[in-house]
C-alpha positions, 0 to 999 in steps of 0.5 A, a space after each residue: 240299174 237295168 236298161 234297154 234301148 230300141 230304135 225303129 224310127 222311134 228311139 226308146 230307152 227304158 231303165 229301172 233304178 233302185 232307190 232302196 224303198 222302191 224302184 223307179 221306171 224311166 222310159 223316154 220316147 224320142 223321134 228325130 232326136 226330140 223328146 216326145 214322151 217321158 214315163 216316170 213311175 214308182 213301182 214296188 215290184 217287177 209285176 207292175 211293169 206287166 200292168 204298164 204293158 197291158 194299159 190301153 194304147 195311149 200313143 200312135 200305133 208305131 210309138 205304142 208298139 215300140 214302147 211296149 216292146 221295150 217294156 217287154 224286153 226290160 221285164 224279160 231281162 229282169 226275169 233273167 236276173 232273178 
């Protein structure tokens, strides 16, 4: 499991778990302690995280920016593990 956390008014955690056949990406976005968004994606490889980063904006500017930053940090951290 690889996990990153960012707190900038919005708290985001993203983690990647290995289930054997595929990987599971779980991101949670919280504001003032309350869950605002949960992303649960089954992915086959790390390149799919890049696709998530490039998706059109689906949140408000602040939340979207923090989520993309967390995904970028996760991708970079996974690249360092190779």
